[in-house]
C-alpha angles and dihedrals in degrees: 000000000000123000121195119203118200128198101195121223137156093221104022120021117188123211130185130187129205121188113199140177114203104319097333126096112229099178141357136186142158143194143162132253105221114201096161092113090069112092104213136037095249092056092046091051091049091050091047091052093048093048094048090049090050092052091048091050092048099047104024097213116200094208136026127207115195130186110247124230120278130196116266132181095228105076095192091055093051092051091049090049089049090056091051092048090050092054091048093048090048092053091050092048093048090052091046096241113153113236133215124180131213130187120238089250093053091049095050092046092050095049104031102020092240124086090207095053119144126241088253091056092049090050091049094051093047089052089050093049100045132035096223113197092209119033111221118231097215127068089223090075093050090046091053092051088048089054091052089046091052090057092044089053090051092049093050090067097044116098 
């Protein structure tokens, strides 16, 4: 089974993949979709949709875990993030991939053991859990793999 974790973003969207057999992880990896070269929001959303669809077609995940919305002081940023999440959820629905959502606090608690963990602590734990061949430069990639790991941890304890 392959789980994809997605850390939504309208400029950088992290994705992480975990391949598992039973309750054992066979492989893991993560990267970032960078759509910052696109000038306007519409073009960035289109590129995000196309990239997500390409990843889904390449890896054929059986489950998607996506970070849920969180409250933010900058209203414009939260609306833009909402657009990006909508495009991501649409791509997953079109490809028939079931979706679960986790809050940032749930993800951090599952991976680090502390719901208030820093980005640095999440990065450290992901590096401890998985021997990544290439270390991503952006935290978005680590966050996405943490989201997939959160779902994997939940699945381990399901019958």
